[in-house]
N, C-alpha and C positions, 0 to 999 in steps of 0.2 A: 410349211410346218417344220420341215427338216432343217431349213435354214435358220429358223428361230431357235432350234434346239442346240445348235453348235455354240453360239455365243453364250447361251445359258450354262452349258457344260463348262465352257472356258472360265466363266465367272465363278462358278462353284469351285473349280480347281484352284483358281487364284485365291479364293477365300480360304481354302484348306491350307494352301502353302503359307498364306499370311499368318494364320493361326499357329502353324508349326514353327515359323520363324520366331514368333513372339511368345513361345511357350514359357511358362513360369517354372523357375527352378529354385532349389534351396541350397544355401551355403552357410552352414552353421545356423545362426539366428537370422540371417539375411534371406529375404525373398527377392528374386530378381528375374528379369527377362533379358534375352539376347536378340539383338537385331543388327545385321551387318557387322558382326564381330564387335559390337559395342554393347556394354552392359548397363542396364538401368536398375538401380535399387528401388524396389517397390514397397518393401516393408522390413521392419526390424522387430523381432518378437522376444528379444532378450530382456533382461532386467537390470542391466548395468546403467549407472548414472553417466559414465563417460564411455562413448562408443567410438572405436576407430574403424572407419570404413576401409575395406581393403582396396588397394590400387588395381589389383588384377584378380580375376577369378577364372580359373581354367585357361589361362593364357590370353584372355581378352580383357581390355581395360574397362574400368568402371568410369563411365563418362557422364551419367545422369542420375540425379536424385529425384524420383517421381513425386508428384503431389501427394501429400499425406503419408509419405514413407515413414516418417517418425512422429508425425503430429498426434497420433492417437495413443502413443506409448507414454504413459505417465511416469515411467521410471527414468527415462532418458532426459538428462539435463544438458549435456555437452556432447557435441559430435565433432570428431576430427576427420576432416576430409582429405583424401589424397590429391595431389596436384594433377591427377588425370581427369578429375571432375570438371567438366566445362559447362554443364547445364544444371541448374537447380530450379525445378518447377515451383510455381506459386503454391504455397500451402504445404511445402515439404516438411517444415518444422512448425512446432507450436510456439506460442509467445514466450514460454518459459525455457525454450531450448536455444542454445547458442552454438554456432558452428565456426570452425576456423580451419584453415588449410595447413597441412603439414608440408613444409618446404623441404626439398631435397637438400642433403648436406646441412641440416639445421645446426645452429650453434649449440653445443651441449649445455645443459643446465648445470648449475653448481652442484658439486657432489653432495648428495643427501647424507644424513646421519646413518651410520651403519646399524642403528638400533631398529630400523624398519625398512621394509621394501618400498619401492616407489614404482607404481605401475607403468608410468611413461616418463622417465627422467629426460629422455630425448626421443624424438620421433623422426626417423629417417626412412623415407619411402622412395624407392628408385624413381628417377626421372622418367617420364614417358618416352623420352628420346632414346632410352636404352633398349626399347622394344620389350615384348613379352618374354617371360621366363618359360623354360620348357622343363617340366619335372622329369626326372629319370634317374635310375639307380646309378648309371655311369655318368649322369649329368647332374641335375639339380633337384632339390626339393622345393616345394612352394614356401615357408614360414614366413626385477631390474634393480638391478639394485647393486650397490657397491659391496666390495668385499668387507667382511667384518674386520675390525681393528685387531691386531695381534694382542694376545693376552699379556698384560704387564708382568715384568719379572718381580718376584716377591722381594720385599725389603729384607735385607740381611737381619737375621735375628728373629724373624717372625716365622710362624708356621703357616704355609699356604693352605687355604681352605680348598679341599678337593671339589672339582666340578661335579655336579650331579650327573648320574648316568642317564642315558636317554630313556630308560625304562622308569626312572623315578622322578625326573624333572617335571615340574608342573608347567602347564601352558596358560597364558593369560587371556586367551581369546574367548570372548563371549559368544562368538558365532560358530564355535566348534564344540560339540557335545560328545560325551562318552558313547552315545549310541550311533554316531556317524561312522560309516564304514571306513572313512579316511582318518578317523581320530588317531590311531596308532602311527599313521604315516606323518601327520602334522606334528605329533609329539616328538617323533624321531627327528624330523627336519628342523624343528625349533631348537631341540636340545643339542644338535650337532652343528648348528650354525648354517645349515643349508638355506634357510629363510627365517626371517624374524617377524613376518607378518606385514600387513599394510599400515598398521598403527600399533600403539601399545596394547590395545585390547581387541583388535580386529585382524582376522586372517583373510577375510573375503574369499571364501571357498569358490564362489562362482565367477570371480573376476578373470578377465582375459590374461593369459600369459604370452609375452612376446618371445620371439625366437632368441633374442639376446638374453632374456631372463632364463629361459629353459636351459640353454647351454651353460649359463652361469651356475644354475642349481646343480646340474650334473657335474660340472667342474669342481664345485665345492664338495659334493658328495664323494668325489674321488680323491679328495685331499688337496685340491688346488695345485696340481702338478704344473711346474713351469714348462712352457713350450720350449722345445730344443731349437726351433728356428725363429728367426726374426722376420722372415719373409711373410708379408701380409698380402694375399691376393685380392682382398675385398676393398673396394673404394669407399664403401659405406661403413667400414669399421675403423674408427680413428684411435690413435694410440692413447688418447686421454679418456676413452670410453671405459666404463666400469667392466664391460664384458670383453675387452680387448684380449687379455691373456686367455680367457676361457675359449674364445672363438679360435684363436691361433692353435691352442692345444687340441681342440676338437677337429680342426681341419687337418692338422698333421697326423692325427690319430685315425683318420678315415671315418670319423663319426659324422661329419657333415661335409658336403661338397658346395654348399651355398645355393642360392636361387638362380644364379647365372655364373658365367666365368669370372666376373669381377664384382659380384654383389652377394651379400649374406642376408640382407633385409632384416636387420635386427629388430625393427619396430613392428614387423608384421606378426600377427597372431601365430603361435605354433599350433599346428593341427595335430589331431590324435595320430594320424599316420606318420607324421614327422617324429613325434615324441617316441612312439614305439620303435621306429627305425633307428633313432639315435641310441636308444637303450640296447637294441639288438646288435648294432655295430659295436657298441662299447663292450659287450660281452663276447665279441669275437665272431659274430654272425653264425650262431649255431644253426645247423640244419640248412645252410644256404644251398640253393639249387641253381641260382642265376637265371631263373626263368620268371616270366611275368613282369609286372610293373616294379618300380623301384622299391615299393613297400610290400610286395607280395610275400616274400620270404619272412620278413619281419612280422607281418600279421599272422602268418601260419604259426610262427614261434609263439607269438602273443596269445593266440587262441589255445594252443596246447598248454600254456602255462597260466591261464586264467586271467589274462589282461583285458580281454575284450568283453567280459561280462562282470556283473557285480557293481557297476557304477550307476548313479542316478540317471545320467544321460546315456542313451544308447550309443554304442560305438559307431562313428562315421569317419571314414578315412580322412576326408577333407574338412571336417568340422573343427572349429577351434577347441583346444583342450583347456578346460578351466584349471585354476590353481589347485583345487582339491585333487583332481585326477593326475595332474603333472606330478605332484608330490606323492600320490598313491602309487603311480607307476614307478617312480624313482625308489620308493621304499621297498617295493616288491623285488626290484632288480638289483639294487646295490647296497641296501642296508645291511 
């Protein structure tokens, strides 16, 4: 009887360990499991038509898209996969969904019109050969649109029409109402040229913001300062990219360290923790203690100043930060 009990106990222990290894986790709107340092996306609960699957989560590569991961989500039409994905299980997508891979060092798309934002004008995701990134205050964080055209000079003999002030300028967006908590922030951003929306009538409050977009918004809000240095440490930030000047300025100003020694990951979603940290660093790191994770001091500052509450989605450090809240945070910090 005793001999039969030992293998049974071992079997139960193995079962418990197996369940622990394959435990389900949440990253933004993604549900995933981890096994042998490999991530499987099991579900997406967001409402975006175009979804970019992250290449890395918590330092582990996303290698598999599980059966049914996107098939039951009626909102999703297009899925952009990182080149770390090696397995797509049968039934992962529905018939109405299409998927494509985001190649590393992709050829930039033609420059879009400055009258609107473009969610993904180019998608650059670090090659799996570079290894995982390691977030850290003294190391890296995890994380579009073109600059507006300069205002034309007035014709001699004419009286220039003054630009409307941010408080009086109307906004054309049908998806932003006066009752939205981010309404004054969107109005400010539109009026000052920080962002012009996703189309002539759409701001897309819940759309994903990339790291390249987030830094560009911040750079515009600060008056588009020219970087003093021409040294570019990031292999995935090209000189002809719309965010090139913004990233160089942010790097030399100590606002961002990149996601690794030579990568900025401009196409990766900016997280709430990253966005708050960018703003905290921009303001001179108030209340810095140098203890905790790279985002700890920034979040303590954010909590004291009302950044971590008052938004529709609950604050999660590693969750993607939507357009409405990126602009809302910017407005509170630098408007």
